[in-house]
C-alpha positions in Angstrom: 189.6 17.6 88.7 191.0 20.6 86.8 188.6 20.0 84.0 185.7 19.7 86.5 186.3 23.2 87.9 186.8 24.7 84.5 183.5 23.3 83.3 181.7 24.4 86.5 183.0 27.9 86.1 182.0 28.1 82.4 178.6 26.6 82.9 177.8 29.0 85.7 179.4 32.1 84.3 176.1 34.0 83.7 175.1 33.6 87.4 178.6 34.4 88.5 178.2 37.9 87.0 175.9 38.5 89.9 178.3 37.0 92.4 180.9 39.8 92.7 180.6 39.9 96.4 181.1 36.2 96.7 184.0 36.2 94.3 185.6 39.0 96.2 185.0 37.3 99.6 186.6 34.1 98.3 189.7 35.8 96.9 190.2 38.0 99.9 189.8 35.0 102.2 192.5 33.1 100.3 194.8 36.1 100.4 194.2 36.9 104.1 194.1 33.3 105.3 190.8 33.4 107.3 187.3 34.8 107.2 188.1 37.1 110.0 191.1 38.7 108.3 189.2 38.9 105.0 186.3 40.6 106.8 188.6 43.3 108.2 189.9 44.1 104.7 186.3 44.2 103.2 184.9 46.2 106.2 182.3 43.5 107.0 181.8 40.6 109.4 183.4 37.1 109.3 179.9 35.7 109.2 179.0 37.7 106.1 182.2 36.6 104.3 181.6 33.0 105.2 178.0 33.2 103.9 179.2 34.8 100.7 181.7 32.1 100.1 179.2 29.3 100.9 176.7 30.9 98.4 179.5 30.9 95.8 180.2 27.3 96.4 176.6 26.4 95.9 176.5 28.4 92.7 179.4 26.5 91.1 178.8 23.2 92.8 182.3 22.9 94.1 183.8 22.9 97.7 186.4 25.7 97.8 187.5 25.4 101.4 187.7 22.6 104.0 186.5 24.1 107.2 187.2 23.0 110.8 187.1 24.7 114.1 190.8 25.4 113.9 191.7 25.8 110.3 190.5 26.9 106.9 192.2 24.9 104.1 191.9 25.7 100.3 190.9 22.6 98.3 192.6 21.6 95.1 189.5 22.8 93.2 189.6 26.0 95.2 193.2 26.6 94.3 192.4 26.2 90.6 189.4 28.5 90.9 191.5 31.1 92.7 194.2 31.1 90.1 191.5 31.7 87.5 189.4 34.3 89.3 192.0 36.4 91.2 193.7 38.0 88.2 190.3 38.8 86.7 189.2 40.7 89.8 192.6 42.5 89.9 192.1 43.6 86.3 188.5 44.7 87.0 189.6 46.6 90.1 192.3 48.5 88.1 190.3 49.2 84.9 189.0 52.6 85.9 192.5 53.7 86.8 193.8 52.8 83.3 190.9 54.7 81.7 191.6 57.8 83.9 195.3 57.8 83.0 195.4 61.6 82.9 194.6 61.6 86.7 197.4 61.6 89.2 197.9 58.1 90.6 196.6 57.5 94.1 196.0 54.6 96.4 198.3 51.9 97.7 201.3 50.6 95.7 202.7 47.5 97.3 206.2 46.6 96.2 208.5 43.7 96.9 212.2 44.6 96.6 215.3 42.4 97.0 216.8 43.4 100.3 220.4 43.5 99.0 219.5 46.0 96.3 217.4 48.1 98.7 220.3 50.5 99.7 220.7 51.4 96.0 217.0 51.6 95.1 215.3 53.1 98.1 217.0 56.5 98.3 215.9 57.5 94.8 212.5 55.8 95.3 211.8 57.9 98.4 213.5 61.1 97.2 212.1 61.2 93.7 209.3 58.8 93.0 207.5 59.4 96.3 207.9 63.1 95.9 206.5 63.1 92.4 203.4 61.2 93.4 202.3 62.4 96.8 198.9 60.7 96.6 200.4 57.2 96.5 200.7 55.2 99.7 203.9 53.1 99.4 203.9 49.7 101.1 207.4 48.2 100.6 208.5 44.7 101.6 212.2 43.7 101.5 212.9 40.1 100.9 215.2 38.0 98.7 212.6 35.2 98.2 210.2 35.1 95.3 206.9 36.3 96.7 203.6 35.0 95.5 202.2 38.3 94.1 198.6 37.3 94.0 198.3 35.4 97.2 200.4 37.9 99.1 198.7 40.9 97.4 201.7 42.6 95.9 201.2 45.0 93.0 204.8 44.6 91.6 208.0 42.8 92.5 211.5 43.5 91.5 213.7 40.5 91.1 217.2 39.5 89.8 217.6 36.2 88.1 215.2 33.9 86.1 212.5 32.6 88.4 209.7 30.4 87.1 206.8 32.9 87.4 204.0 31.2 85.6 201.5 33.6 84.0 203.0 36.8 85.5 203.9 39.7 83.3 207.6 40.5 83.1 209.1 43.8 82.3 212.9 43.7 81.7 214.7 46.5 83.5 218.5 45.9 83.1 221.3 43.3 82.8 223.4 43.6 86.0 227.1 42.7 85.8 228.6 40.2 88.2 232.1 40.2 89.7 234.4 37.9 91.8 236.1 39.9 94.6 238.5 39.2 97.4 240.6 41.1 99.9 244.1 42.4 99.1 245.5 40.0 101.7 243.7 37.1 100.0 245.1 38.1 96.6 248.6 38.3 98.1 248.3 34.8 99.4 246.4 33.1 96.5 247.2 35.3 93.6 244.8 36.6 90.9 243.8 33.8 88.6 244.0 34.1 84.8 242.2 30.9 83.9 238.9 29.2 84.8 240.9 26.3 86.3 242.9 28.5 88.6 239.7 30.4 89.6 238.0 27.1 90.5 240.9 26.2 92.7 240.5 29.2 95.0 238.6 28.9 98.3 235.3 30.8 98.2 232.8 32.3 100.6 230.0 30.4 98.9 226.4 31.3 98.2 224.2 28.6 99.7 220.4 28.4 99.7 218.7 25.8 101.9 222.1 24.3 102.6 222.8 23.8 98.9 225.9 25.5 97.5 225.1 27.3 94.3 227.3 26.8 91.3 229.3 29.6 89.8 228.6 30.0 86.1 230.9 31.6 83.5 229.8 33.5 80.4 230.9 30.6 78.1 228.3 28.3 79.7 230.7 26.3 81.9 230.2 26.2 85.7 231.8 24.8 88.8 230.8 24.3 92.4 233.3 26.4 94.5 235.0 25.0 97.5 235.4 26.9 100.8 234.6 26.8 104.5 232.2 29.7 104.7 228.6 29.4 103.4 226.2 32.4 103.3 222.7 32.9 102.1 223.0 36.7 101.5 225.2 39.1 99.6 225.8 41.2 102.7 227.3 38.2 104.5 229.4 37.2 101.4 230.9 40.7 101.3 231.9 40.6 105.0 233.5 37.2 104.5 235.5 38.5 101.5 236.5 41.6 103.5 237.7 39.3 106.3 239.9 37.3 103.8 237.9 34.1 104.2 237.5 33.5 100.5 236.6 35.0 97.2 233.0 36.0 96.6 230.8 36.0 93.5 228.4 39.0 93.7 226.5 41.7 91.8 229.2 44.3 91.0 226.9 47.1 92.1 226.9 45.7 95.6 230.7 46.0 96.0 231.3 49.2 93.9 232.3 51.2 97.0 234.7 48.6 98.3 236.3 48.2 94.9 236.8 51.9 94.6 238.2 52.1 98.1 240.5 49.2 97.5 239.2 47.1 100.4 238.2 44.5 97.8 239.9 43.6 94.5 238.2 42.3 91.4 239.6 38.8 90.5 240.0 37.1 87.1 239.9 40.2 84.9 240.3 38.1 81.7 237.3 35.9 82.5 233.8 36.9 81.4 230.8 36.4 83.7 227.1 36.3 82.7 225.0 39.3 83.6 222.0 38.8 85.8 218.5 39.7 84.5 216.7 42.4 86.6 213.0 42.4 86.0 209.7 43.9 87.3 206.9 41.4 87.6 203.2 41.9 88.1 199.9 39.9 87.8 197.7 42.5 86.1 197.8 41.1 82.6 197.3 43.7 80.0 195.2 46.0 82.2 198.1 47.6 84.1 197.2 50.2 86.7 198.7 53.6 86.2 200.6 53.5 89.5 202.3 50.2 88.4 203.2 51.6 85.0 204.7 54.7 86.4 206.7 52.7 89.0 208.1 50.4 86.3 209.0 53.4 84.1 210.8 54.9 87.0 212.6 51.7 87.9 213.7 51.2 84.2 215.6 54.5 84.5 217.1 53.7 87.9 218.1 50.2 86.9 220.2 51.5 84.0 222.1 53.6 86.6 222.8 50.5 88.7 223.7 48.5 85.5 226.4 51.1 84.8 228.0 50.9 88.2 
């Protein structure tokens, strides 16, 4: 089926050069989820969007959507076609901005940030970056999940870790240090471990996603699944559990820097090395990166180094 859609797209490419409106209607419908929502974004009517998509389907000889009175469902061929066409339209849409690089950036910059790093990133983003580029409209979403940049129409996402991101472009920003912390009362009861075996024997406030406890990995490649009676799916909850003496917590060091400085949390296992977490900026623009995205990534590279040093 994948080969079928590729052949259809290649055979019909000359005529598709005259189908910009249909391609845009199709991509916006996928991103928005309905003809009505796409029409609002394109400043037209749902009927016009539907007709443009139908004309495109006739051109390539493939059904892109399954239509019913209650739902609009992307077909498998439609998904393949979307993944091929959407990045091309994004590149085309941003080409003039790349050429006019001497012009101050303007328009919307939609950013996805990890919620737990937001308190560290947003103050400088608002005070410095937003002030330097007053013609930019910042649209910021805070979430710890890995957003679909194309389908959800994000320009750039900042993410810690190593997600499978397909064909997205990745710009490395920093390597963030990790730490295991606990309350002074916890350390008084359990002691401060000096070996990996002693560390694994401690009760933890555990990081769990979808009910699955995440393993704790050491720099030497070994790992263990911590035990404990508190499971959390966010760093903020893990910090509170550690402050309450309910267990040790494995976190980005920058998230607990103030608590470590104040002494309300103590760093455990000083002789054991932990891996650093990759911190990256991801976008779907290929080689034609809009100026607004380039400037944001440059800014975040500098700010991430500050967080890395905390």
